N, C-alpha and C positions, 0 to 999 in steps of 0.2 A: 317560669309561672307556664303557659300548655308544655313546654317541652319537657319539666320534671313531673310535672302532671302524668303525662304519657310514660315515664319510667316508672309510675307505679303499675302500669298495665303490661311494662316491659318491652318499652321501644329505650334502645340507647341507639345513638350516633355515630357513625363512620369517625374515623380519626388517622391520623398521621403521626406517625414517631418523627422527630426532628432532634432539631439542634438547638441550641440558645444560652447562653451565661445570663445566669441572674447579676441585675445587675443594683438592684435595691426591694427591698423587702415589699413592694407593691407588684399585684400583679395585673391591674388595670387602672387609669382613670376615666372615670366616665364625669362628664359635667364637674369636676374637679374634685371628683366623691372618688377617694380611693379603695382600691377592692383589693386586701390585704392577701399577701403567699401565704400567711399563714391560716387566712381563712380558707383558700383553697388548700392550701397540705392536709390541714383537719378534716375536710370533707372524702379528700384523695383516701388517706388514711383510714376513715372510717369505711369506706365503699371496699379496700382490699381485705380490709376484715372480715367484709357482707358474704353472703353465701353465694350471691349473684356475681361476685367477683371470681371466687372459686369453679362458677361453673364456667364463666366466659372464659377463663385462663386454661378450659380442658381444648379448646378449639385455635389459641391466638397466643399468640406473646404476650407475658402481663405487663411488659412497658408499652407495649402499644394500646395496651386497655387499659391503663391508669393513664396514659396520655391523651385518650378518648375521653375519660372520663372528666378530666380537667380543665380540658376545652370545654365540653359540652357544659359544664358545671359555670365554666369562666363566663358562656355565650349565654344562659340562663340570669345570672347575676347581672351583665351588664344590660341585657335586654328586662330586665327589674328595674333597675336605675332608670332606665329611658322612659320606660310607662311610668312608674309611680312618679317622676319628677314631672311629667307629662300631666298627668290626672291631676297632681296637686294645683297647676298651672290654672287648669279648668276649671277648678272647683268641683272636681268628678271624685267622690269618695265610695267605700263600701262597706257598710254598715255590718256589723257581728252579726245581727239577726239574719242577715243574706249571706254571710258566711256560714254560719251554722247550717241553716237551710242546705247549701249545694253541698256541703258534708254529709249530711243526712242523704240526700239524694244519691251519691256516689257511694255512702254506706251497704245502698238496696242493691249494690251487684252483688258483695259478699252472703253468703247463706248465714253466716255470723261476726260478730265483734270480734270474737278470737282469729277467725281468716282475716278480716282486715286490719288488725295490728300485725298479724302476722306477714302481711303483705309490705307492710310501711318497716317493718323491721329487716325486710329480705332488699328494701328498695331505700335503706338509708335514709328514712324519712321519719322524721319524730312526728307526733301529732301537733306540735305547734308550729313544726316547718311545713307542716300539709296544711295549715289554717291558713301561713303566708300565700303560699303556692294557688291556694285558692283565692283568698282575698284579691292577690294579682291577677288572677282571670279573670274575675269579677270586674274588675280594674279597668281591665285591657277591653272589655266588652261594653261595659261603660263609654270609654275614652271612643273608641268607634263610634259607638251609635253617634256621637255628639257629633263627631270629625265628618261623618255619610251624612247627615241631617239634611244638609242642605242638596244634597247629590242625586235629588232623583231627575227623573225626564221631566222635558219641556212639554208645554201643552202641545206644542206643535209635532214633537218626537210621538207622544201618545197618539194624537190624529193619524199620522201617517202610519203609524204600527197598528191603528185599528184597519183602514181602510186597505193595510199590505195584504191583512189577515181576516177580510172581513169572511171569506166562506167559512171560518170554523166557526165563526157565531151566527152561521143560518141555523136555524131549525127547524125542525116538523114536526107536527102533530099530525098520528095515524091512528088506525082503527085495522084490524086484520078479524080475517075468519079463518083459523085452521082447519083443515080436514084431511082425513088420509086419502078417499076417493077423490079422484079425479073428476067424473062424471056430476057427483054432488058438488064440485068447486066452480065447473062451468056452469051449473042451472043457478048457480047464487048469484055466481058474478054477473049470469046473463040479467036475471029478476032485478037485483040492484042496478043495474045501466039502463035498465027499460023504467026505471022508477024515476017520477018528475025528480028535479032537483031539490025543491024545497021539500020533499019528503023523505030522500035517500039514507040521509043519516040516523032519521028515526027508526026506519026498515032495516038498516044494518045494523042496530044496536039489538032491535029484537031477532033477527037471525044469528046473530054472535051467539046471543046467549042461547039460542036453541040447538044449533049445527058446532060450535067452536071447541074445537078440543083442547086449548090455552083453556088452563083452568085458572090461571090467572087474571086473564086479561076477560074470557069470556064474559064475568057475573057484570062488567062494568060497560058492555056492549062490547067488547073487543079493542074498546081504548089503551095505546100504550103511552099515552101521553108525550110529551114535547122531547125530541131525540135529538142529539146533534145530526146532520144531515152528511156532512162530511166521515162517518164512522159507523154507517147502518149496516148492518150483517145480517145473513150472506148477503153473498154481489145479489145473486139475483133479486134479491128483495128489495136491496139498495137502489139497482137499476130503474124496477118498478116505480118506486116511490118518485124517484127523477124525474120519470117520464109523465107523471098526471099533475095535470091541475086541480086547486083546491076543489071540494070536493066529485072529484072524478072516483070512481071504481076501475080497480084494473082487470084484465083478465086474469086466469087462476097463474099463478107463479109458484112454481116448483122447484123446493130448497130438500136440504137433507130431512127436515121437520115434515114436511108432506108439501101440500096444498094451501097455498095461502090467498086471500082477495082481500084486494087493502084498498082501504079509504082512505083520501088524503084531507084530511080535516082542517089545518092551516100548515102556511110557510111563513115563518117571520124570521127576520135579522134582529138578532139581541141588539138593546143600544146601547152606543160608547159609555153613559152613564151605569150599564150593569154589568159592564167587561173591563171597567176603569182599574179597580184595585188587582183584578190580574196583571192589566198591562202594565202598572206600574210596577209590580212585582218583577216581569218580564224582564222589564228595561233597566229597573233599579239595582238587582244584585250586581251586574255587570261591573256600572256606572261608581256601585257602592265598594265595592271592592277595588275601583281603580284608584279613587280617593282617600282608599287607607292604607293604600299602597303607597301611592306617592306622598302621604304624610308622616309615613313609617322612615323612608326614603330622608326625607327634610330634617324630620327629629334624630334619626342617627346621625347623621351629618352633623347637625348643629351640638351635636352631645360633645363634640371634638373627644372621641373616645380613641385612648393609648393602652396600646398593650405590652408587657413585657415580653422580649423575644423568647425569652425561656418555654412561653405556651405558643406562640405564634403570631400570629397578626388578625385583627378585626378584619372582615372581610362586609363592607356596607349590603353588597346586594345578597347574598344568603343570610346576613346579620348574625355571622357567627364566628367564632373564630377557628382559623383555618393554619397551617402549617405554613411558613413563609418560605417559597424557594430557594432551594440554597445560591441560586446567584444572586439574591438580596442582603444573604446574610453575611457582615462582616469577616473573613479569615475562612470561609467553608469552603471546600475544594472538593465536597462529593457533594450529590444530589441526595436528596431526604431521603428517608424513606418512604419504599411505594406505599398507597394508599393499603390499608388493612382493615379490611369489612370485617366487623365482629357476624360470625355466622345467624343468619336469621333475623337480622334488626337494621331496620330501613334507616335512612337518616332523616336525624330531628331536624327539627326550625322551630327558632321562637314561636 
């Protein structure tokens, strides 16, 4: 799935050179379904014949690279089997239209069809195989959505988060008059502060249109609209707004823009109903990740995965085939070859 798709854009996993004896023509068994040695060998042979293998062999031993590929491919095949069977049990499928649409989206990352085909050939992936890889990716995404559908935060968690982050939902509506001359700013501020409260907003708008150098807000009477109170900039402006009561006008505020005279029009706290979706997203993502991880652990544990020692052993935690420690291999009297990273390539995971 994602492991193989990542390979299309240049990702390969780390691997170990190890030992093991072929005892039967089965590379792995998942839920009673066999993944044959012949299948893995065929993919490995095709990989060895590819330009990619030749490129990697310049910086690492060919045997290490071959083993890396076999373990990576077998990990991917096991993952496919687990996900596909789970999807079938849950009634989840991927339509041909969905797969083709996703493939067309991927192709847009390549300037031409020829370059796309070249990338497939370089990564030892035919169009038919790539179709299946994309199909599996869609299946996994749909399965994840179904598994995590009920993992959202509770009402009490949403309310607690809202109460703890109430300052983030405080908005202020302000108007300002921006001028370059300090004396003018002082005169405007004094005139507005002396005006009756009921007339102050109208007078402020008139003076802003006549005097403000802020060409965007001046035509609107200096109105800056609603702003998050905890994100006001620059700091002198933010401090002035914080000190005001509704309908009050500030003394001139000096900043890098000049001198500002500020009117606080309104101060509100956005209601929970207005921010519920953002809170659910903030709390839901970690819960969904946790639910999906736990589901995967159970799915892989229940799959009764057995791997031919020729390739190593299956590690449920990383959901990948890794080398068996030498002390666990019957008859082994030397340690397995140390990990041999492929230059420039991070470890992949299903």
